[in-house]
N, C-alpha and C positions, 0 to 999 in steps of 0.2 A: 702935145701930142703926145710926147713920150713920156709925162708926166701923170696922163689918162691910161697909160699903157702899164708903169709901174702899177697903177691904185688897181686895176684889174688883174695884176697876177698875184698883189697881196691879196685882193680879198678872193680870187678863186677858189681856197680850201674853204672859207668860212662861208660860201655863196652853195656846195657841192655839202658841207652838214646842214645848213639849211633846207637841200632838198633830198638830202635823207637820215633826218636826225638821227634814228633808230639804229642805223648802220653805224655813224659815229658812237653813239651809245656800246655798242656791239663791241668796239675797235678799242674802246676807252678800257676799258674792262677784261678785256684780251678772252670773249666768249668764244674765240676759236679755239684758243689755246687748249690743251687737254689739261682738265680738270677731273679732281676724284667723284666717278660715279654714284649716286643714290635710289636707289628700289625699295620703295614703301611699301609695305603688306601689312593695313591694318586685319587683325584676324579676333578672335573670338577663346572663350577658354573651352579647352576640346575636353578635359573633364570637367565639363559644367558646374554640376551642384557642389563637388566634392572641394572646387576651389572657388568659387564667385561666389560671390555676400547673395547678388538674384540667383532665387530659384525658380524653377521652370515646372512646368505640370509633367505629370508621371506619364501624363499619355503623349508627351513632344520629347521628352529627352532623347537625346543622340546619342548611340555608343558608335565611337569611334574608333573602336575597337574590333567592329563587324566587316566581315568580307566585305562589303562592298564598301564602305566607306572608308576602306583600305586600299580599293583599290582607285577611289577618287584622290586617296592622300596622294597614291604612287606619279596620279597622274597632274596631279597639282606640283610636286616638287619636278619631274621633270619637266615642265614648262617653267619651272623658276629658276635650273638650271641651265636653260637658254643664256641668260641673263650673263653668266659665267661669274657669280663672283667669288672676288679674293677675300673678302671679310663678311660675316656674318655676325649682325647685332643681336642681339635677345633680350628680353625685358627679364632684366635678374641685375641686383646688386654687385656693383663691380666687384668689392671687395671680397665677393665670394668665389672668386676665378678658382681659386686652386678646386672648390668643389664641383664647380660647373665641369673643370679641365677632368677630375676624375672620376664624373658620371658619363661625360662622352667617351674618357676609356672603355669606360666598362659596358655602355653602349656598343661602341665597335668591337669590343672581344665578345658582344650574346651576354655579356654577363649582370645586366639588368634585371630587376627580379619581374616575373610576369604578375600580372594580374592584380599590379598596383596602379594607385592615382598616375605617379609618374607616369606611366606606359603611355598612357592615353594621353597625356599631356601634350599643345602644341610644343614645346619647346622638342621634347622625344621624337613627335611623330613628322615637324617638317622643317626642324632647326637640323636635328643631330642628323636627320636621316641625309638629307642634302648635303650637309658638311660630311659626310662620310663618301657620301657617294662624289664630290668634289675632291677625296683627299685633302683635308683643310683641316690641320693641324689643331687648333683652338677654336672657340665659338668668344665673342667679345657681347658682356653682357654688361648694360651701359644704363642702365633704371638709378633713380633719383627721386629724394624725395623733397617737398618744399622747404624753405630753408626756414629757420626757424629765426625770431628776431625778438630783439627788447622794445617792448612796447612802450610809448611815451604814454607822460599822463592822459593827454590828449584821445591816444587809442589803447587805454585798458582794457582789460579783463572786462570791469566794471560796466564800460562802456559798449561792451559787444554784451554783456547780460541786460542794461537796459533797452534792447531792440529785441531782447528774443522774444517775447510773445508781440513784436508788434503786427496790427493785420494787415492779411496780404490777398488779396479773394484773387488777384493775377496768378501768385503760386497754386492753392489749391484747382483753377483752372487746366494750367498748364502741365501740373501734376498729372491731372485725369488722363490728359493727350496725351503725353508721354508715359504713362501705363497701359495706354491702348500701342502703343506704338510698339512698346517692350513684346508686346500678346503678338501683335504683328510679326515682329523678329522672331520670337520663339516658335512661327507656326511658319518661319522661310527655312528657319534652320532646319526644320524636322524634315520638309516637304522638299527640298530643292538640292540638285548634288552642291555637294564642298563648294565648287569653282565658282555656278551663279552666288550662292548665297555671301560669299566673299565677293563680287561684283558688286555686289546689294549695300556692303560694309563699308568699300572701298568707293562708292558714289561722292562727288564731291556734296549734292546736299544732304544725301544721309553723314558724311562725316560734320555738316554744319549744323542739322540738326542735334548733335552730339554733345555738340557743345553751347546752342541754346537755352537747351536744358539749365545751365550754370548764370546765363548771360537773366534769366527772370530774377535770382535773390542778390544783383548787384544792385537793388533801389531800395536794398535795406538797409537803414538806416537815416540821415540825413545829410542837408548839405554841410552841415558842419562838420558831423561825424557818420561820412560815406563808407560802414563797415563793411557793408556790401561787396561792394567795388574793390576795398581795400582786399579783403576775403577772397574775391577770386582772383586778383594776380597776384597775393602770396602762395593760395594754393594750387592752383589751376596754369594760368600762365607759367608760373616762373619755375615750378617740377618740370613743365615741357621743353622749357630754356636749359635748363640743367640738362635734359637728355640729350639733347640736342648737343651742347658741349663735352658732352662724355662723348658722343659718337665723331667731333671735334679732334680730340688725342687720338684715336687711333687711327688716324691718316698716318699713312708712311710712303704715298707714294703719289704721284698724279694719277698714278695708272690705277688708284685701287677701283674695283665696284665691292661697292659695300649695301649688302643687303640687311633691313632691317627689318625686323617682326615684332608685331608689337602690338597691344591692344590696339581695336579699332579707335576707341576714343581718343588717340592722343594722334591719330590720322591731322587732324585741322591743324593744328599747331605745327607738328613736325614739317606739313608739308611747307603751308607756310613760311618758316624758316628758312628751310632750305631752299624753296623757290626764291628767294629774296637774297640767299646767300651768295657772294660774291665767288666764292671759295668751291664751291659742289654743281657741276650736272645733277638736276635731275629728273628721273627716269619717268617716265609714264607707266602705272602698271597693270593698266585696263589691258596693252595686250597681250600680258601674260597670264591675264585669267580668262581669254576668247576661249 
């Protein structure tokens, strides 16, 4: 009897773990401990055709400096301020930190030139405006480019050249579908209030579709020379992992609250990375866009 009692005592923690395995998983990774909070906002280029590779029909171009859009931006900034960010990460090269600091100081002093592309940019209209309201001393550029690697003989430029004219009817089919989606997005951007359009951009299904466009080309090449898959990893996935690592490096406290304002096409990967990371608590942007 005594031996059975000892076994029962020893096995009790195991039994508890088996009854509530998710709770134990949380305890292992300290999900109840304080962690830096991250809020990801996917956006579009406010300055439109002046800075984006994709052009919008003239009848659907949005003027973000118009009184109506300025009011919508003010409302959005008030919503984002409720997150109380201690740091704002922006889509810009870290090596230009001093330039961004100079521009931010000029903005706070009311010395940015009027009527420029910069004035309409989301950097100024969202990031600078919110940072000034919260009295933040600086912003953090965390952009990155995909790595440049030395190709092995099997993955040489000649291999890429070999498949440049590879026929792929699926690519034409899906290109057409994504062209339709782009037209749909242009219409929504023009018709919807800013907050509602950003809800569309930050919807999980929309974020997944943005990545899906590049997954079509992963079949390029062959089983022995999968250049489409390699290109996806090195160009798209690698860049977002590098962006994530840059955000990791701006953390200075467990109580940091980091707002990341970035192009919406990056959100699928960034959300996946932050959700998987044991170092951060990923917050839901939906509650700030209602």
